[in-house]
N, C-alpha and C positions, 0 to 999 in steps of 0.2 A: 378199376375202371379207367379207360383211356381218356385222354383230354380231347375235347371236341373243339374244333375251330368255330368261329362265328359263321363261316360259310356252311359247315356241317349242320349247325343249328338252324340256320336260315333254310337250308334244303329240307330238313325234316319238318319244320313248320310249314313250309309250302306244300309238301306232300300231304300232311295232316289236314291242311286247309282244303286242298282239292278233294280229299276223301271225306271231309266233314259235311259235304252236301249229300243229302239222302238220295237224290237222283244219281249223282255221280258214283256213290257207293253201290247202288244197284247196277249201274252200267259196268263198273269194274268187276263186280261179282261174275257177270256173264262173260266179260272179255278175258277173264282168267281161265275160264272153262274152254273157250273155243274163240275162233275169229268170226266176226260178223260184218256184213255190209250194212250200211245205215238203214236200209229198208227192213231187213230182218231184225236188226237190233232194236229198231223203233217199235216193232210189234212185241219183241220179248220184254222190253221194259215199259211199254205202254206209254211212249212219249211221242209227240209229233216229231217228224223228221227234222223240222226246223229247230225245235227246242234241243233235240238230241245232238244236232250238228254244232250247236253252240257249246254243249257240255263237252263233246269230243274235241273241239278246237282248244278248249282250255286244258284238257287232259293231254293233248298232243303238244301244246306249247310248253307245258311243264314236263315233257318227256316221260309221261306215265303210260302212254300207249303207242304202239307202233302201227304202221300202215303198210299195206301191200296193194298195188294196183293190178287188177285183172281186167283188161280192156277198159271199159268205162266205169267199172265199179272199183270202189276203195274198200278194202277190208281192214278192219281194226282188230287189234288183239293186245293183250298185256302179258308181257314176258318178264316183267319186273320182279326180281326175287324180293325186293323190299316191300312192294305192294302185296305180294303173295303172303309174306310173313305177317303183315299187319292184318290182312283179311283172315289169315288162320287164327291170330290171336282173338279177333272179333268173333269168328265162328266159335272158338273154344269158350270164350265168355258167355255167348248166348246159349250154348249147350249146357254149361255149368248152371246158368240162370234157370233154364228149363228143368234141369235135373233137380235143382234146389226146390223149384216150385212143385215138381212131382213128389219129392220127398215130403215136403210140407203137407201136400194133399193126402198122401198115404198116412202120415202120422195123424192127421186130423180124422181120417176115416177110422183108424184104429182106436183113437181116443173116443170117438162117437160110438163105435162098436162095443168097446169095453164098458162105457157108461151104461149103454142100453142093456148089456149083459148083467151088470151090477144091479140095475133096477129090476130086471127080470127075476133075479135070484133073491131079491129082498123079500122078507115076509110081508104078505099083504093082509090088510085088515078088511073083513068083510063088513059092509055097511050094516049097522044095527047090532053088531056083535062086539061086546066089550072084551078087551084083551087083558 
């Protein structure tokens, strides 16, 4: 493992702080896929333009998003390989979590089905008849 400088650690902590906010995480997910102007992104992430602009300003200050001006509109995007890698790890984690939940559900269904099958095959006593 390579030695990290305090600056590297501070940068990593700052990136994680920025992505630690649920709204910004949602914003970044969209910006990794495509570029958006504030109006379109506002609809996509279901935030007011004012709230979205504040989040985008923080992300821009921390160099996590890039901008492009087209006449009066400013388009935002994220081309950061670091952010992409972090988001991929999170996506894989949630995919694994969903897979584990699905596996658990399937195992529970198999157990329930086997238990029912065992009960169906067990000899039954008829009421009033001694065995």
